[in-house]
N, C-alpha and C positions, 0 to 999 in steps of 0.2 A: 861576403859571408852569407850563407844561406840562412834565411829566417826559420827558426824552429816552428813558429806558428803558421807557416805558409800552407801546410797541408795537414790533414788529420793523421796521416801515417807518421810524420815527423813528430807531432806533438805526443802521440801515443808512445812512440819510441822514447821520448824524453821522460814521460811518466814512468815507464818501465825501468829505464836506466836509473832514475832517481830512487825508485823503490829497491832495486837490486843493489844499489850502492850504499844506501843508508840503513837498510834493514828495518825501516819503520813499519809498524802495523798500518793497515790501510787507513783506519780512522785517525791515526796520528799524522799521516801524510796529508790527508784532506783538511785537517785542522791547522796545519802550519801556516803561519803568516810571515810576511817579510820582516817583521820585527824580530822574528825568531832566528834569522840568519845573522851570524856574527862573521862578516867577511874578513875582518882583521885576523881573527883566530881560526878561520876556516872551520867553524862549528855551527851546528844547528841545535837550538835549544828546543827540547820537547817538554811541553808543559800541559798539553791538553789533547783530547781526541774528540771526534764527533761520531755519533752512532748513526745507524741507518734511518733514524727518525729525525736527524738533524739536531739532536740534543748534544750540547757541548758539555764535557766534563773532564775530570782528570784522567790521566792514562790508566791503564789496567791495574797497576799497582803503584805504590809510592816509588818503587825503583824505576818506574816508567818515566818519572821526571828526571831528565838526563840531558847530556850533551852528546851529540853524535858528530864525528869528524866528517868533513867534506873534503874530497880530493880537489886538487888544483883544477883538474878538468871539469869536475862537477860544479865547482864554484864559478868557473868561467861560463858554463852553460846556464847556470842560474842567473847570472848577470844579464846574459843575452835574453833569456826568458822574461826577465823583469822589464827590460827595455821594450820588448814587443808586446807586453801585456797591457790591457786596458785598466788593469787593477794593480798598480805598482806602489801604492802608498804603504807606509809602514804597518798599518792595521789591516791592509788587504791580504786576502789569502794568496798563497803562492799558486795554488791550483784551483781557482774558482770555476764555477760553471759560467755560462754566458751572461748571467745576471750578476755575477760577482759573489754568489752565495756558495755554500758547500757543494762540492762535487758529489753526485750520487754514485757511490761505488758500484751498486748493483747494475745501474745503467751502463756505466763504463765497461764493466766486465761483460755484460750481455751483448752490448751493441758494438763494442770496438775490440776488446781484448780477445775474447773467445773466437770471434769471426776471423781475426787476424791469425791466430794460432792455427785454426782449421784451414785457412787458405794456404798456409805453408806446410801443412801436414804434421803439425805438432799436437800432441795431446798429453794430458796428465800434468800440466803445469798451471796450477791455479795461482791467483795473485799472491797468496801467502807463501808460495814457493819462492818468490823473489826475496822475501825476508830470510828464508832458509839459505838461499844462495849467498846473501850478504854475510850472514854469520859464518858460513863455511869458508868464505874467502878471508875473513878475519883470522880464522883458525889457521888456514893455509899460510897466511902471511906471518904466522908465528906469534900472534898476540897471546898474552897470558889468559888463562881461563877467566880470571876475575875481571879483566878488561873486556873480554867478550861479553860477560854477564852484564857489565855496566852499559856497554854500547847497545846491547839488545834490550835492555830494560827488564831483565828477568828479576823476579822477586828474590831469588836465592841462587847461589852457585850450584846447588843441587839440581835446580830446574835446568840450568845450562848443561850440566854434565849428563843428566838423564836424557836430554834431547840430542846433545852433540858430542858427548864424551868419546864416542867411537871415532870421531874425526881428529882428536888430539893425538900427537905422536906417541905419548906415553900415558 
């Protein structure tokens, strides 16, 4: 099995896959630790976020404290990621920087994400677009609007419907 951390392209691919699968806000993804992963129930507990200054706090709203489902494939990749990580203790971050601290979102986007997109001729897809992708796939899979609201961590069903209502079948 090929190691996810063997090269920068593969690790970036996993970061993107994780974001596009879970629909987390960037600050929620970077603040997630291994203790937040419930492998038995295939869920990720979201309880905090980190801002661009490295300050940790609660999610954007009370509704942001939630559980997000993890697919069988994503859970398998997470287990591989953990085995390859230098930071695999329960209190360690899932996506730490090289020193085990919070990933700097701006650096990741400027140094790796945008250059990769440019190299393959893609534009107009910012990191937050990955969250929109996740939400749209939940809708396409037939999840109820209230479930989508919960998984997305929206403060109200109205927020979900204002942003994604046009994607629901009726």
